[in-house]
C-alpha positions in Angstrom: -0.2 0.2 0.1 2.2 3.3 -1.0 2.7 5.7 1.9 2.0 9.5 1.7 4.5 11.8 2.6 4.0 11.8 5.7 3.9 8.3 6.4 6.9 7.9 4.4 9.0 10.5 7.0 8.0 8.8 10.1 9.2 5.0 8.5 12.6 6.9 7.3 13.3 8.5 10.8 12.4 5.4 12.5 14.7 3.1 9.8 17.1 5.4 9.3 20.3 4.0 12.6 20.0 1.0 10.3 19.4 2.4 6.6 22.8 4.3 7.8 24.8 1.1 8.8 23.7 -0.7 5.4 25.7 2.7 4.3 28.7 1.9 6.4 28.7 -2.0 5.7 28.5 -1.7 1.8 30.7 1.1 1.8 33.6 -1.3 3.9 32.7 -4.1 1.0 33.0 -1.9 -2.1 36.4 -0.1 -0.2 38.1 -3.8 -0.1 37.4 -5.0 -3.1 38.0 -1.6 -5.1 41.7 -1.9 -3.2 42.1 -5.5 -3.8 41.6 -4.5 -7.9 44.6 -1.7 -7.0 41.7 0.8 -8.1 43.0 4.7 -6.5 39.4 6.4 -5.4 37.9 7.1 -2.9 34.4 5.7 -1.2 32.5 7.6 0.9 28.3 6.3 2.2 25.2 8.6 3.9 22.2 7.8 4.6 19.9 10.5 3.6 19.7 13.9 6.3 15.6 13.7 7.7 15.3 17.6 6.8 16.6 16.2 3.0 14.2 13.1 2.5 11.1 15.1 4.1 11.5 18.4 1.4 12.2 15.2 -1.2 9.2 13.4 -0.3 7.1 16.5 -0.2 8.5 17.9 -3.9 6.1 19.6 -5.6 8.4 18.5 -8.7 8.7 15.2 -7.8 4.6 14.7 -7.3 5.6 11.2 -5.8 3.0 8.3 -5.7 5.0 6.3 -3.1 7.8 8.2 -1.7 8.7 5.4 0.8 9.9 3.2 -2.7 10.1 6.7 -5.3 12.7 7.9 -3.0 15.9 5.3 -4.0 19.2 6.8 -2.0 17.8 7.0 1.0 21.2 4.9 1.1 23.8 6.2 -0.9 27.2 5.5 -1.8 29.9 8.1 -3.9 32.8 6.4 -5.6 35.1 9.0 -6.6 38.4 8.3 -8.8 40.6 10.4 -10.3 39.9 10.2 -14.3 37.3 8.6 -16.3 39.3 6.4 -17.7 38.7 4.7 -14.3 35.1 4.9 -14.0 34.3 1.8 -16.1 37.6 -0.4 -14.0 35.2 1.0 -11.1 31.7 -0.7 -12.2 33.0 -4.2 -13.1 34.2 -4.3 -8.9 30.8 -3.3 -8.2 28.9 -5.6 -10.4 31.3 -8.5 -9.7 30.8 -7.8 -5.8 26.7 -6.4 -5.3 23.4 -7.5 -6.6 22.8 -5.2 -8.9 18.9 -3.3 -9.7 19.9 -0.8 -12.7 22.5 1.0 -13.7 22.3 4.3 -15.1 24.7 5.1 -17.7 24.8 8.9 -19.3 27.9 9.0 -20.8 27.7 7.9 -24.0 23.8 8.5 -24.9 23.5 7.8 -28.8 22.1 10.7 -30.8 22.8 13.6 -27.4 26.1 14.1 -27.6 25.6 18.2 -29.2 24.1 18.4 -25.1 26.2 19.4 -22.2 24.9 17.6 -19.1 25.9 15.5 -16.2 27.0 12.8 -16.8 25.4 10.2 -14.3 26.2 7.0 -14.0 24.5 6.1 -10.9 24.5 2.0 -9.8 21.2 1.1 -7.4 22.2 -1.7 -5.5 21.4 -4.5 -2.7 23.0 -3.7 0.5 25.9 -5.7 1.7 25.4 -7.5 5.4 22.1 -8.6 5.4 20.3 -5.3 6.6 16.7 -5.7 6.4 14.1 -3.1 7.0 10.9 -4.3 9.0 9.1 -6.4 6.3 12.1 -8.4 5.8 13.3 -6.8 2.4 16.7 -5.9 1.8 17.8 -1.5 1.7 19.0 -0.9 -1.3 21.8 1.9 -2.1 22.0 4.5 -5.2 26.0 4.2 -5.6 27.3 7.3 -8.0 30.5 6.6 -9.1 32.1 10.3 -10.5 35.8 11.3 -11.5 36.9 14.2 -9.4 36.8 17.4 -12.0 33.1 15.7 -11.9 32.4 16.1 -8.3 33.4 19.2 -7.8 31.2 20.5 -10.7 28.4 18.5 -9.5 28.7 19.6 -6.3 28.6 23.2 -6.5 26.1 23.0 -9.3 23.7 21.6 -6.9 24.0 24.5 -5.2 22.7 26.3 -7.6 20.5 24.5 -9.5 18.1 22.5 -6.8 19.6 24.0 -3.5 17.5 27.7 -3.1 13.9 26.6 -4.5 14.2 28.9 -7.4 15.1 28.3 -10.5 18.1 30.0 -11.5 18.9 32.6 -14.7 18.6 31.1 -18.4 22.4 32.3 -17.9 23.2 31.0 -15.7 22.1 27.4 -15.8 23.9 27.7 -19.2 27.5 29.0 -18.0 27.0 25.9 -15.7 26.7 23.1 -18.4 29.0 24.8 -20.3 31.3 23.6 -17.4 30.6 21.0 -18.5 32.9 21.1 -21.5 36.0 21.7 -19.2 35.3 19.0 -17.1 35.6 16.7 -20.0 38.9 17.9 -21.0 39.9 18.1 -17.9 39.6 14.1 -17.0 41.2 13.4 -20.4 44.3 15.5 -19.8 44.2 14.2 -16.3 43.7 10.2 -17.5 46.7 11.4 -20.1 49.2 11.9 -18.0 48.6 9.2 -16.0 49.2 6.9 -19.2 52.1 9.0 -19.4 53.4 8.8 -16.2 53.5 4.8 -16.3 55.1 4.2 -20.1 57.8 7.0 -19.3 58.3 5.5 -15.2 57.1 1.6 -14.9 58.6 1.2 -11.2 57.4 4.3 -10.5 53.9 3.5 -11.5 54.5 0.2 -10.3 55.2 1.8 -6.9 52.1 4.3 -7.0 49.6 0.6 -7.7 51.3 -0.9 -4.5 51.0 2.3 -1.8 47.4 3.0 -3.4 46.5 -0.7 -2.5 47.9 0.0 0.8 46.7 3.0 2.1 43.5 1.5 0.6 43.5 -1.6 3.8 45.4 0.9 6.0 42.0 3.6 6.1 39.8 0.3 7.3 42.3 1.0 11.2 43.0 4.5 11.0 42.4 7.6 9.2 45.2 9.8 10.5 47.2 12.0 7.6 50.9 10.0 6.7 53.6 11.2 5.1 53.5 10.7 1.2 57.3 11.4 1.2 58.0 8.6 3.6 56.0 6.5 1.6 57.6 7.2 -1.8 61.4 6.4 -0.3 59.7 3.1 1.5 57.8 1.5 -1.6 60.6 2.0 -3.4 62.9 -0.5 -2.0 59.3 -2.6 -0.9 58.6 -3.2 -5.0 62.6 -4.6 -5.0 60.8 -7.8 -2.7 57.5 -8.1 -4.7 58.0 -9.8 -8.0 54.1 -10.0 -9.0 53.0 -6.6 -8.5 49.5 -7.0 -9.8 48.8 -10.1 -7.6 50.1 -8.4 -4.5 46.9 -6.7 -3.6 44.9 -10.4 -3.0 48.1 -11.4 -1.4 48.1 -8.7 0.8 44.5 -8.4 1.2 44.6 -12.1 2.1 47.5 -11.5 5.6 45.6 -8.4 6.9 42.5 -10.4 6.8 44.2 -13.2 8.6 45.9 -11.1 11.1 44.2 -8.6 11.1 43.4 -8.4 15.6 47.4 -8.8 15.6 47.5 -5.5 13.6 44.6 -3.6 15.1 46.8 -4.0 18.3 50.1 -3.4 16.7 48.6 0.3 15.5 47.0 0.8 19.3 50.6 0.0 20.9 52.9 1.4 18.1 50.7 3.9 16.0 49.8 7.6 15.4 48.3 7.8 18.2 50.1 5.7 20.8 52.0 6.8 24.0 54.9 5.4 22.2 54.5 7.8 19.2 53.1 10.6 21.1 55.9 10.5 23.6 59.1 9.5 21.7 58.6 10.0 18.4 59.4 6.2 17.5 57.7 3.1 15.6 57.2 6.4 12.6 56.5 3.5 10.1 53.3 1.9 12.5 51.9 5.4 11.2 52.1 5.2 7.1 50.8 2.6 5.2 53.8 0.7 3.8 53.8 -0.7 7.4 51.1 -3.3 5.9 53.3 -4.4 3.6 56.0 -4.4 5.7 54.2 -6.3 8.2 53.5 -9.1 5.7 56.9 -8.9 4.6 58.3 -9.9 8.0 56.2 -12.6 7.6 56.8 -14.1 4.2 60.2 -13.1 3.0 61.8 -11.1 5.7 65.2 -12.1 4.8 64.8 -10.8 1.4 63.7 -7.7 3.1 66.2 -7.2 4.9 68.9 -7.8 2.4 67.2 -5.3 0.5 66.4 -2.4 2.9 70.4 -2.7 3.4 71.2 -2.0 0.1 69.1 1.1 0.6 69.8 4.4 2.3 66.7 3.7 4.9 68.1 3.7 8.3 68.3 0.1 9.7 66.8 1.2 13.0 63.0 2.0 10.6 63.4 -1.9 9.8 64.4 -3.6 13.0 61.6 -1.3 15.2 59.3 -3.1 12.5 60.0 -6.3 13.5 60.4 -5.1 17.2 56.2 -4.7 17.0 55.7 -7.7 15.0 57.5 -10.1 17.0 60.0 -11.7 15.4 63.8 -11.9 14.4 66.1 -10.2 11.8 
């Protein structure tokens, strides 16, 4: 039976905590699988704000017959990639790891090449974690896939085109959509730059891939900032101990899941918010995402790691500190 706007709002207010958990669980699930593919991105999640849901449910523009069923973005996840060349790989991860209800892809609509408009790429999917509504039906989640440039344009234009409650002047609307052309050019140039860098310096590209693999997994433990300059120096050494960088994402993910509790304790005792770090400044690498690779190499290739480290310019104490944390002898 259809719900009125008021009834839909009351139901949403009651179920919003469950919907928020569903969105966060789906975010974590996607972060895990995207990291294993080595795709550079940011993933965020949210449950729609009560005021936004209420306004949308009562909107004369929308004129919903059943707001509860027709508002499909109650749970929302956003996947933001550096350039358009990574949109399809990210979309493939979603299709492979979620139950997809619908894909809305307006990027290359035939017959509309002359229009400047938001290149919508949204996926409606069933949330993970078995989280269901009181009727026993699984919640759905709207997943938006965007490049960083599209996300910037979308957030800015949304405030001007939709939020004020009045229609903007035609010249303002047109100027905002003209910016889409610049967004397309920006994305193409960024993608070209990434491709050129990978071809010019394969080792640097390989190191960046390893760092991204580690960073995505590290973010499941902490959001604390880290030194990217230090990461680049350490990753340059660590990459020499890994033969197949493409397959390493699965290896690191499996290692992290197997020893997750142990790693969590190590970060609590020696990581960026620990007494060891705050009082003495030691164990610096325990505050870096590459620490996960170091732990894995200490467990599975410590002699190779030790030999490679000795040939580098990195302080040997950095490695011995990490060995101490992991509880292994060098």
